[in-house]
PyMOL CGO cylinders between C-alpha atoms (Angstrom):
from pymol import cmd
from pymol.cgo import CYLINDER

trace = [
    CYLINDER, 6.61, -19.15, -8.44, 9.99, -16.71, -7.94, 0.3, 1, 1, 1, 1, 1, 1,
    CYLINDER, 9.99, -16.71, -7.94, 9.93, -15.19, -11.04, 0.3, 1, 1, 1, 1, 1, 1,
    CYLINDER, 9.93, -15.19, -11.04, 12.79, -12.02, -12.53, 0.3, 1, 1, 1, 1, 1, 1,
    CYLINDER, 12.79, -12.02, -12.53, 11.05, -9.08, -13.05, 0.3, 1, 1, 1, 1, 1, 1,
    CYLINDER, 11.05, -9.08, -13.05, 13.16, -5.48, -14.37, 0.3, 1, 1, 1, 1, 1, 1,
    CYLINDER, 13.16, -5.48, -14.37, 9.88, -3.09, -14.46, 0.3, 1, 1, 1, 1, 1, 1,
    CYLINDER, 9.88, -3.09, -14.46, 7.86, -2.30, -11.07, 0.3, 1, 1, 1, 1, 1, 1,
    CYLINDER, 7.86, -2.30, -11.07, 4.99, 0.28, -10.28, 0.3, 1, 1, 1, 1, 1, 1,
    CYLINDER, 4.99, 0.28, -10.28, 4.10, 0.57, -6.48, 0.3, 1, 1, 1, 1, 1, 1,
    CYLINDER, 4.10, 0.57, -6.48, 0.65, 2.52, -6.91, 0.3, 1, 1, 1, 1, 1, 1,
    CYLINDER, 0.65, 2.52, -6.91, -1.43, 3.46, -3.34, 0.3, 1, 1, 1, 1, 1, 1,
    CYLINDER, -1.43, 3.46, -3.34, -3.01, 6.45, -1.50, 0.3, 1, 1, 1, 1, 1, 1,
    CYLINDER, -3.01, 6.45, -1.50, -1.32, 9.11, 1.03, 0.3, 1, 1, 1, 1, 1, 1,
    CYLINDER, -1.32, 9.11, 1.03, -0.46, 7.48, 3.84, 0.3, 1, 1, 1, 1, 1, 1,
    CYLINDER, -0.46, 7.48, 3.84, 0.14, 3.97, 2.92, 0.3, 1, 1, 1, 1, 1, 1,
    CYLINDER, 0.14, 3.97, 2.92, 3.78, 4.48, 2.42, 0.3, 1, 1, 1, 1, 1, 1,
    CYLINDER, 3.78, 4.48, 2.42, 4.51, 3.97, -1.36, 0.3, 1, 1, 1, 1, 1, 1,
    CYLINDER, 4.51, 3.97, -1.36, 7.83, 5.46, -1.35, 0.3, 1, 1, 1, 1, 1, 1,
    CYLINDER, 7.83, 5.46, -1.35, 9.67, 4.37, 1.45, 0.3, 1, 1, 1, 1, 1, 1,
    CYLINDER, 9.67, 4.37, 1.45, 8.18, 0.72, -0.25, 0.3, 1, 1, 1, 1, 1, 1,
    CYLINDER, 8.18, 0.72, -0.25, 9.79, 1.59, -3.35, 0.3, 1, 1, 1, 1, 1, 1,
    CYLINDER, 9.79, 1.59, -3.35, 13.07, 2.97, -1.31, 0.3, 1, 1, 1, 1, 1, 1,
    CYLINDER, 13.07, 2.97, -1.31, 13.02, -0.18, 0.44, 0.3, 1, 1, 1, 1, 1, 1,
    CYLINDER, 13.02, -0.18, 0.44, 12.24, -2.19, -2.97, 0.3, 1, 1, 1, 1, 1, 1,
    CYLINDER, 12.24, -2.19, -2.97, 15.33, -0.35, -4.93, 0.3, 1, 1, 1, 1, 1, 1,
    CYLINDER, 15.33, -0.35, -4.93, 17.64, -0.81, -2.00, 0.3, 1, 1, 1, 1, 1, 1,
    CYLINDER, 17.64, -0.81, -2.00, 16.88, -4.62, -2.20, 0.3, 1, 1, 1, 1, 1, 1,
    CYLINDER, 16.88, -4.62, -2.20, 18.15, -4.43, -5.23, 0.3, 1, 1, 1, 1, 1, 1,
    CYLINDER, 18.15, -4.43, -5.23, 20.98, -2.73, -4.89, 0.3, 1, 1, 1, 1, 1, 1,
    CYLINDER, 20.98, -2.73, -4.89, 22.12, -5.20, -2.11, 0.3, 1, 1, 1, 1, 1, 1,
    CYLINDER, 22.12, -5.20, -2.11, 22.50, -7.85, -4.80, 0.3, 1, 1, 1, 1, 1, 1,
    CYLINDER, 22.50, -7.85, -4.80, 24.11, -5.78, -7.28, 0.3, 1, 1, 1, 1, 1, 1,
    CYLINDER, 24.11, -5.78, -7.28, 21.67, -4.19, -10.02, 0.3, 1, 1, 1, 1, 1, 1,
    CYLINDER, 21.67, -4.19, -10.02, 21.99, -0.62, -10.99, 0.3, 1, 1, 1, 1, 1, 1,
    CYLINDER, 21.99, -0.62, -10.99, 17.89, 0.43, -9.94, 0.3, 1, 1, 1, 1, 1, 1,
    CYLINDER, 17.89, 0.43, -9.94, 16.94, 3.84, -10.75, 0.3, 1, 1, 1, 1, 1, 1,
    CYLINDER, 16.94, 3.84, -10.75, 13.73, 5.46, -8.78, 0.3, 1, 1, 1, 1, 1, 1,
    CYLINDER, 13.73, 5.46, -8.78, 10.72, 8.35, -9.11, 0.3, 1, 1, 1, 1, 1, 1,
    CYLINDER, 10.72, 8.35, -9.11, 7.55, 8.77, -7.73, 0.3, 1, 1, 1, 1, 1, 1,
    CYLINDER, 7.55, 8.77, -7.73, 4.61, 10.77, -8.08, 0.3, 1, 1, 1, 1, 1, 1,
    CYLINDER, 4.61, 10.77, -8.08, 2.83, 12.52, -4.92, 0.3, 1, 1, 1, 1, 1, 1,
    CYLINDER, 2.83, 12.52, -4.92, -0.34, 13.87, -6.63, 0.3, 1, 1, 1, 1, 1, 1,
    CYLINDER, -0.34, 13.87, -6.63, -2.70, 14.79, -4.18, 0.3, 1, 1, 1, 1, 1, 1,
    CYLINDER, -2.70, 14.79, -4.18, -0.76, 12.31, -1.89, 0.3, 1, 1, 1, 1, 1, 1,
    CYLINDER, -0.76, 12.31, -1.89, -1.24, 14.21, 1.83, 0.3, 1, 1, 1, 1, 1, 1,
    CYLINDER, -1.24, 14.21, 1.83, -5.16, 14.40, 0.92, 0.3, 1, 1, 1, 1, 1, 1,
    CYLINDER, -5.16, 14.40, 0.92, -5.49, 10.64, 0.28, 0.3, 1, 1, 1, 1, 1, 1,
    CYLINDER, -5.49, 10.64, 0.28, -5.12, 10.99, -3.36, 0.3, 1, 1, 1, 1, 1, 1,
    CYLINDER, -5.12, 10.99, -3.36, -3.25, 8.75, -5.82, 0.3, 1, 1, 1, 1, 1, 1,
    CYLINDER, -3.25, 8.75, -5.82, 0.68, 7.98, -4.77, 0.3, 1, 1, 1, 1, 1, 1,
    CYLINDER, 0.68, 7.98, -4.77, 3.09, 5.70, -7.58, 0.3, 1, 1, 1, 1, 1, 1,
    CYLINDER, 3.09, 5.70, -7.58, 6.68, 5.33, -7.76, 0.3, 1, 1, 1, 1, 1, 1,
    CYLINDER, 6.68, 5.33, -7.76, 8.14, 3.03, -10.34, 0.3, 1, 1, 1, 1, 1, 1,
    CYLINDER, 8.14, 3.03, -10.34, 11.03, 1.23, -9.68, 0.3, 1, 1, 1, 1, 1, 1,
    CYLINDER, 11.03, 1.23, -9.68, 13.07, 0.05, -12.40, 0.3, 1, 1, 1, 1, 1, 1,
    CYLINDER, 13.07, 0.05, -12.40, 16.53, -2.47, -12.22, 0.3, 1, 1, 1, 1, 1, 1,
    CYLINDER, 16.53, -2.47, -12.22, 19.38, -4.15, -14.71, 0.3, 1, 1, 1, 1, 1, 1,
    CYLINDER, 19.38, -4.15, -14.71, 22.87, -4.07, -15.38, 0.3, 1, 1, 1, 1, 1, 1,
    CYLINDER, 22.87, -4.07, -15.38, 22.17, -0.61, -16.72, 0.3, 1, 1, 1, 1, 1, 1,
    CYLINDER, 22.17, -0.61, -16.72, 19.22, 1.88, -16.03, 0.3, 1, 1, 1, 1, 1, 1,
    CYLINDER, 19.22, 1.88, -16.03, 19.00, 4.57, -18.24, 0.3, 1, 1, 1, 1, 1, 1,
    CYLINDER, 19.00, 4.57, -18.24, 15.32, 5.93, -17.16, 0.3, 1, 1, 1, 1, 1, 1,
    CYLINDER, 15.32, 5.93, -17.16, 13.22, 5.71, -14.15, 0.3, 1, 1, 1, 1, 1, 1,
    CYLINDER, 13.22, 5.71, -14.15, 9.95, 5.38, -15.86, 0.3, 1, 1, 1, 1, 1, 1,
    CYLINDER, 9.95, 5.38, -15.86, 8.03, 2.68, -16.49, 0.3, 1, 1, 1, 1, 1, 1,
    CYLINDER, 8.03, 2.68, -16.49, 6.19, 3.21, -19.56, 0.3, 1, 1, 1, 1, 1, 1,
    CYLINDER, 6.19, 3.21, -19.56, 2.63, 1.72, -19.60, 0.3, 1, 1, 1, 1, 1, 1,
    CYLINDER, 2.63, 1.72, -19.60, 1.95, -2.23, -20.77, 0.3, 1, 1, 1, 1, 1, 1,
    CYLINDER, 1.95, -2.23, -20.77, 5.44, -2.64, -19.67, 0.3, 1, 1, 1, 1, 1, 1,
    CYLINDER, 5.44, -2.64, -19.67, 5.17, -2.82, -16.33, 0.3, 1, 1, 1, 1, 1, 1,
    CYLINDER, 5.17, -2.82, -16.33, 6.24, -6.68, -14.92, 0.3, 1, 1, 1, 1, 1, 1,
    CYLINDER, 6.24, -6.68, -14.92, 5.03, -6.39, -11.64, 0.3, 1, 1, 1, 1, 1, 1,
    CYLINDER, 5.03, -6.39, -11.64, 2.34, -3.79, -10.51, 0.3, 1, 1, 1, 1, 1, 1,
    CYLINDER, 2.34, -3.79, -10.51, 2.18, -3.94, -6.41, 0.3, 1, 1, 1, 1, 1, 1,
    CYLINDER, 2.18, -3.94, -6.41, -1.17, -1.85, -5.35, 0.3, 1, 1, 1, 1, 1, 1,
    CYLINDER, -1.17, -1.85, -5.35, -1.70, -1.18, -2.02, 0.3, 1, 1, 1, 1, 1, 1,
    CYLINDER, -1.70, -1.18, -2.02, -5.51, -0.32, -2.11, 0.3, 1, 1, 1, 1, 1, 1,
    CYLINDER, -5.51, -0.32, -2.11, -7.95, -2.30, -4.60, 0.3, 1, 1, 1, 1, 1, 1,
    CYLINDER, -7.95, -2.30, -4.60, -9.22, 0.61, -6.68, 0.3, 1, 1, 1, 1, 1, 1,
    CYLINDER, -9.22, 0.61, -6.68, -5.31, 1.69, -7.10, 0.3, 1, 1, 1, 1, 1, 1,
    CYLINDER, -5.31, 1.69, -7.10, -4.31, -1.36, -8.95, 0.3, 1, 1, 1, 1, 1, 1,
    CYLINDER, -4.31, -1.36, -8.95, -6.87, -0.94, -10.89, 0.3, 1, 1, 1, 1, 1, 1,
    CYLINDER, -6.87, -0.94, -10.89, -6.68, 2.71, -11.73, 0.3, 1, 1, 1, 1, 1, 1,
    CYLINDER, -6.68, 2.71, -11.73, -3.32, 1.49, -12.33, 0.3, 1, 1, 1, 1, 1, 1,
    CYLINDER, -3.32, 1.49, -12.33, -3.35, -1.99, -14.58, 0.3, 1, 1, 1, 1, 1, 1,
    CYLINDER, -3.35, -1.99, -14.58, -2.56, -0.35, -18.08, 0.3, 1, 1, 1, 1, 1, 1,
    CYLINDER, -2.56, -0.35, -18.08, 1.08, -0.19, -16.86, 0.3, 1, 1, 1, 1, 1, 1,
    CYLINDER, 1.08, -0.19, -16.86, 1.55, -3.80, -16.25, 0.3, 1, 1, 1, 1, 1, 1,
    CYLINDER, 1.55, -3.80, -16.25, 2.02, -6.15, -19.89, 0.3, 1, 1, 1, 1, 1, 1,
    CYLINDER, 2.02, -6.15, -19.89, -0.16, -8.87, -20.53, 0.3, 1, 1, 1, 1, 1, 1,
    CYLINDER, -0.16, -8.87, -20.53, 1.56, -11.73, -18.58, 0.3, 1, 1, 1, 1, 1, 1,
    CYLINDER, 1.56, -11.73, -18.58, 2.67, -9.67, -15.57, 0.3, 1, 1, 1, 1, 1, 1,
    CYLINDER, 2.67, -9.67, -15.57, 1.98, -10.28, -12.33, 0.3, 1, 1, 1, 1, 1, 1,
    CYLINDER, 1.98, -10.28, -12.33, 0.02, -8.12, -9.68, 0.3, 1, 1, 1, 1, 1, 1,
    CYLINDER, 0.02, -8.12, -9.68, 0.03, -8.27, -5.99, 0.3, 1, 1, 1, 1, 1, 1,
    CYLINDER, 0.03, -8.27, -5.99, -2.33, -6.13, -4.40, 0.3, 1, 1, 1, 1, 1, 1,
    CYLINDER, -2.33, -6.13, -4.40, -3.50, -5.62, -0.93, 0.3, 1, 1, 1, 1, 1, 1,
    CYLINDER, -3.50, -5.62, -0.93, -7.61, -6.55, -0.33, 0.3, 1, 1, 1, 1, 1, 1,
    CYLINDER, -7.61, -6.55, -0.33, -7.94, -3.44, 1.35, 0.3, 1, 1, 1, 1, 1, 1,
    CYLINDER, -7.94, -3.44, 1.35, -10.77, -0.81, -0.06, 0.3, 1, 1, 1, 1, 1, 1,
    CYLINDER, -10.77, -0.81, -0.06, -10.35, 3.10, 0.76, 0.3, 1, 1, 1, 1, 1, 1,
    CYLINDER, -10.35, 3.10, 0.76, -12.84, 4.76, -1.22, 0.3, 1, 1, 1, 1, 1, 1,
    CYLINDER, -12.84, 4.76, -1.22, -11.81, 7.82, -2.41, 0.3, 1, 1, 1, 1, 1, 1,
    CYLINDER, -11.81, 7.82, -2.41, -13.48, 11.38, -1.78, 0.3, 1, 1, 1, 1, 1, 1,
    CYLINDER, -13.48, 11.38, -1.78, -15.09, 11.27, -5.15, 0.3, 1, 1, 1, 1, 1, 1,
    CYLINDER, -15.09, 11.27, -5.15, -16.88, 7.78, -3.80, 0.3, 1, 1, 1, 1, 1, 1,
    CYLINDER, -16.88, 7.78, -3.80, -17.51, 9.01, -0.24, 0.3, 1, 1, 1, 1, 1, 1,
    CYLINDER, -17.51, 9.01, -0.24, -18.86, 12.18, -1.65, 0.3, 1, 1, 1, 1, 1, 1,
    CYLINDER, -18.86, 12.18, -1.65, -21.47, 9.93, -3.41, 0.3, 1, 1, 1, 1, 1, 1,
    CYLINDER, -21.47, 9.93, -3.41, -20.46, 11.34, -7.22, 0.3, 1, 1, 1, 1, 1, 1,
    CYLINDER, -20.46, 11.34, -7.22, -19.15, 7.26, -7.71, 0.3, 1, 1, 1, 1, 1, 1,
    CYLINDER, -19.15, 7.26, -7.71, -19.90, 3.94, -6.43, 0.3, 1, 1, 1, 1, 1, 1,
    CYLINDER, -19.90, 3.94, -6.43, -16.66, 2.13, -5.06, 0.3, 1, 1, 1, 1, 1, 1,
    CYLINDER, -16.66, 2.13, -5.06, -16.05, -0.52, -8.50, 0.3, 1, 1, 1, 1, 1, 1,
    CYLINDER, -16.05, -0.52, -8.50, -17.57, -4.42, -7.34, 0.3, 1, 1, 1, 1, 1, 1,
    CYLINDER, -17.57, -4.42, -7.34, -15.43, -7.68, -8.27, 0.3, 1, 1, 1, 1, 1, 1,
    CYLINDER, -15.43, -7.68, -8.27, -12.21, -5.61, -9.27, 0.3, 1, 1, 1, 1, 1, 1,
    CYLINDER, -12.21, -5.61, -9.27, -9.74, -8.75, -8.41, 0.3, 1, 1, 1, 1, 1, 1,
    CYLINDER, -9.74, -8.75, -8.41, -11.35, -10.32, -11.70, 0.3, 1, 1, 1, 1, 1, 1,
    CYLINDER, -11.35, -10.32, -11.70, -11.06, -7.94, -13.35, 0.3, 1, 1, 1, 1, 1, 1,
    CYLINDER, -11.06, -7.94, -13.35, -7.85, -7.48, -12.80, 0.3, 1, 1, 1, 1, 1, 1,
    CYLINDER, -7.85, -7.48, -12.80, -6.83, -11.28, -14.21, 0.3, 1, 1, 1, 1, 1, 1,
    CYLINDER, -6.83, -11.28, -14.21, -7.85, -9.90, -17.05, 0.3, 1, 1, 1, 1, 1, 1,
    CYLINDER, -7.85, -9.90, -17.05, -4.79, -7.82, -17.76, 0.3, 1, 1, 1, 1, 1, 1,
    CYLINDER, -4.79, -7.82, -17.76, -2.52, -10.28, -15.50, 0.3, 1, 1, 1, 1, 1, 1,
    CYLINDER, -2.52, -10.28, -15.50, -1.74, -12.89, -12.17, 0.3, 1, 1, 1, 1, 1, 1,
    CYLINDER, -1.74, -12.89, -12.17, -3.47, -11.57, -9.74, 0.3, 1, 1, 1, 1, 1, 1,
    CYLINDER, -3.47, -11.57, -9.74, -1.65, -12.72, -6.00, 0.3, 1, 1, 1, 1, 1, 1,
    CYLINDER, -1.65, -12.72, -6.00, -4.09, -11.12, -3.43, 0.3, 1, 1, 1, 1, 1, 1,
    CYLINDER, -4.09, -11.12, -3.43, -2.79, -10.09, 0.29, 0.3, 1, 1, 1, 1, 1, 1,
    CYLINDER, -2.79, -10.09, 0.29, -4.99, -9.28, 3.00, 0.3, 1, 1, 1, 1, 1, 1,
    CYLINDER, -4.99, -9.28, 3.00, -1.99, -6.90, 4.13, 0.3, 1, 1, 1, 1, 1, 1,
    CYLINDER, -1.99, -6.90, 4.13, -4.57, -4.76, 6.34, 0.3, 1, 1, 1, 1, 1, 1,
    CYLINDER, -4.57, -4.76, 6.34, -5.57, -7.75, 8.19, 0.3, 1, 1, 1, 1, 1, 1,
    CYLINDER, -5.57, -7.75, 8.19, -2.13, -8.78, 8.74, 0.3, 1, 1, 1, 1, 1, 1,
    CYLINDER, -2.13, -8.78, 8.74, -0.72, -5.39, 9.79, 0.3, 1, 1, 1, 1, 1, 1,
    CYLINDER, -0.72, -5.39, 9.79, -3.80, -5.28, 12.22, 0.3, 1, 1, 1, 1, 1, 1,
    CYLINDER, -3.80, -5.28, 12.22, -3.00, -8.71, 13.51, 0.3, 1, 1, 1, 1, 1, 1,
    CYLINDER, -3.00, -8.71, 13.51, 0.78, -7.20, 14.23, 0.3, 1, 1, 1, 1, 1, 1,
    CYLINDER, 0.78, -7.20, 14.23, -1.08, -3.92, 16.25, 0.3, 1, 1, 1, 1, 1, 1,
    CYLINDER, -1.08, -3.92, 16.25, 0.19, -1.34, 13.83, 0.3, 1, 1, 1, 1, 1, 1,
    CYLINDER, 0.19, -1.34, 13.83, -1.92, -0.82, 10.46, 0.3, 1, 1, 1, 1, 1, 1,
    CYLINDER, -1.92, -0.82, 10.46, 1.12, 0.95, 9.36, 0.3, 1, 1, 1, 1, 1, 1,
    CYLINDER, 1.12, 0.95, 9.36, 2.64, -1.84, 8.27, 0.3, 1, 1, 1, 1, 1, 1,
    CYLINDER, 2.64, -1.84, 8.27, 0.94, -2.57, 5.35, 0.3, 1, 1, 1, 1, 1, 1,
    CYLINDER, 0.94, -2.57, 5.35, 3.42, -1.38, 3.38, 0.3, 1, 1, 1, 1, 1, 1,
    CYLINDER, 3.42, -1.38, 3.38, 5.82, -3.65, 4.46, 0.3, 1, 1, 1, 1, 1, 1,
    CYLINDER, 5.82, -3.65, 4.46, 3.44, -6.84, 4.41, 0.3, 1, 1, 1, 1, 1, 1,
    CYLINDER, 3.44, -6.84, 4.41, 3.32, -5.88, 0.67, 0.3, 1, 1, 1, 1, 1, 1,
    CYLINDER, 3.32, -5.88, 0.67, 7.31, -6.00, 0.57, 0.3, 1, 1, 1, 1, 1, 1,
    CYLINDER, 7.31, -6.00, 0.57, 7.77, -9.35, 1.97, 0.3, 1, 1, 1, 1, 1, 1,
    CYLINDER, 7.77, -9.35, 1.97, 4.58, -10.25, -0.32, 0.3, 1, 1, 1, 1, 1, 1,
    CYLINDER, 4.58, -10.25, -0.32, 6.37, -9.32, -3.57, 0.3, 1, 1, 1, 1, 1, 1,
    CYLINDER, 6.37, -9.32, -3.57, 9.94, -10.82, -2.03, 0.3, 1, 1, 1, 1, 1, 1,
    CYLINDER, 9.94, -10.82, -2.03, 8.18, -13.89, -1.78, 0.3, 1, 1, 1, 1, 1, 1,
    CYLINDER, 8.18, -13.89, -1.78, 7.59, -14.05, -5.77, 0.3, 1, 1, 1, 1, 1, 1,
    CYLINDER, 7.59, -14.05, -5.77, 11.25, -12.61, -6.64, 0.3, 1, 1, 1, 1, 1, 1,
    CYLINDER, 11.25, -12.61, -6.64, 13.87, -14.58, -6.84, 0.3, 1, 1, 1, 1, 1, 1,
    CYLINDER, 13.87, -14.58, -6.84, 16.08, -12.52, -4.81, 0.3, 1, 1, 1, 1, 1, 1,
    CYLINDER, 16.08, -12.52, -4.81, 17.73, -13.64, -1.54, 0.3, 1, 1, 1, 1, 1, 1,
    CYLINDER, 17.73, -13.64, -1.54, 16.06, -13.58, 1.66, 0.3, 1, 1, 1, 1, 1, 1,
    CYLINDER, 16.06, -13.58, 1.66, 18.91, -11.78, 3.50, 0.3, 1, 1, 1, 1, 1, 1,
    CYLINDER, 18.91, -11.78, 3.50, 19.17, -9.36, 0.80, 0.3, 1, 1, 1, 1, 1, 1,
    CYLINDER, 19.17, -9.36, 0.80, 15.94, -8.15, 1.79, 0.3, 1, 1, 1, 1, 1, 1,
    CYLINDER, 15.94, -8.15, 1.79, 16.98, -8.11, 6.08, 0.3, 1, 1, 1, 1, 1, 1,
    CYLINDER, 16.98, -8.11, 6.08, 19.92, -5.67, 4.71, 0.3, 1, 1, 1, 1, 1, 1,
    CYLINDER, 19.92, -5.67, 4.71, 17.72, -3.70, 2.82, 0.3, 1, 1, 1, 1, 1, 1,
    CYLINDER, 17.72, -3.70, 2.82, 15.28, -2.68, 5.99, 0.3, 1, 1, 1, 1, 1, 1,
    CYLINDER, 15.28, -2.68, 5.99, 18.26, -2.31, 8.69, 0.3, 1, 1, 1, 1, 1, 1,
    CYLINDER, 18.26, -2.31, 8.69, 19.32, 0.59, 6.00, 0.3, 1, 1, 1, 1, 1, 1,
    CYLINDER, 19.32, 0.59, 6.00, 15.96, 1.50, 4.80, 0.3, 1, 1, 1, 1, 1, 1,
    CYLINDER, 15.96, 1.50, 4.80, 13.86, 2.07, 8.01, 0.3, 1, 1, 1, 1, 1, 1,
    CYLINDER, 13.86, 2.07, 8.01, 13.94, 4.52, 10.69, 0.3, 1, 1, 1, 1, 1, 1,
    CYLINDER, 13.94, 4.52, 10.69, 11.93, 3.79, 12.89, 0.3, 1, 1, 1, 1, 1, 1,
    CYLINDER, 11.93, 3.79, 12.89, 10.42, 0.01, 14.67, 0.3, 1, 1, 1, 1, 1, 1,
    CYLINDER, 10.42, 0.01, 14.67, 12.42, -2.12, 13.04, 0.3, 1, 1, 1, 1, 1, 1,
    CYLINDER, 12.42, -2.12, 13.04, 11.57, -5.50, 15.15, 0.3, 1, 1, 1, 1, 1, 1,
    CYLINDER, 11.57, -5.50, 15.15, 7.87, -4.37, 13.96, 0.3, 1, 1, 1, 1, 1, 1,
    CYLINDER, 7.87, -4.37, 13.96, 8.85, -3.85, 10.14, 0.3, 1, 1, 1, 1, 1, 1,
    CYLINDER, 8.85, -3.85, 10.14, 11.09, -7.37, 10.53, 0.3, 1, 1, 1, 1, 1, 1,
    CYLINDER, 11.09, -7.37, 10.53, 7.99, -9.30, 11.57, 0.3, 1, 1, 1, 1, 1, 1,
    CYLINDER, 7.99, -9.30, 11.57, 5.16, -7.23, 9.10, 0.3, 1, 1, 1, 1, 1, 1,
    CYLINDER, 5.16, -7.23, 9.10, 7.54, -8.29, 6.46, 0.3, 1, 1, 1, 1, 1, 1,
    CYLINDER, 7.54, -8.29, 6.46, 8.12, -12.23, 6.98, 0.3, 1, 1, 1, 1, 1, 1,
    CYLINDER, 8.12, -12.23, 6.98, 4.17, -12.55, 7.73, 0.3, 1, 1, 1, 1, 1, 1,
    CYLINDER, 4.17, -12.55, 7.73, 3.62, -10.81, 4.56, 0.3, 1, 1, 1, 1, 1, 1,
    CYLINDER, 3.62, -10.81, 4.56, 6.40, -13.62, 2.67, 0.3, 1, 1, 1, 1, 1, 1,
    CYLINDER, 6.40, -13.62, 2.67, 4.72, -16.01, 5.03, 0.3, 1, 1, 1, 1, 1, 1,
    CYLINDER, 4.72, -16.01, 5.03, 1.13, -15.42, 3.58, 0.3, 1, 1, 1, 1, 1, 1,
    CYLINDER, 1.13, -15.42, 3.58, 2.16, -15.64, 0.24, 0.3, 1, 1, 1, 1, 1, 1,
    CYLINDER, 2.16, -15.64, 0.24, 4.55, -19.04, 0.52, 0.3, 1, 1, 1, 1, 1, 1,
    CYLINDER, 4.55, -19.04, 0.52, 1.64, -20.36, 2.43, 0.3, 1, 1, 1, 1, 1, 1,
    CYLINDER, 1.64, -20.36, 2.43, -1.28, -19.40, -0.63, 0.3, 1, 1, 1, 1, 1, 1,
]
cmd.load_cgo(trace, "trace")
């Protein structure tokens, strides 16, 4: 199921480590010898708002921006964020989505209802790989590992050698490296086993 992909959009809410995950992805591509560009939009990230990050790789990459409809892969750390940014992934692309649901303020305030059947809606656009990233993180004893679990899941779907990812982890992660490696392996294993 490995694939070659060049345009990535990573999305989630503030506090989920979207930017760190994008940095890890970019570092892995650099380790593999690609030209890489990365950018992010934080929005209201510190209040649990939407966060998105673009990562592009290739022989020569001139801009970090991924246009709607041109992402090969959308990595979403939360289901509603996947639905919010689904238009970025191309029609035959891939969506790797955490089964996590974090209701935004508009839902908790009663103004809107969290949408049902998110995965079937996403499947109308692209192939969907759901990941129980929060559950895996909780099993490891640290819910803050969702981002690393998701990168492990993504790694199982891309053509990069596993050792490239571990080199990227060692150079990107500043704390709890052993736990991050476990989280990465667990995320990777969850996709390979599925």
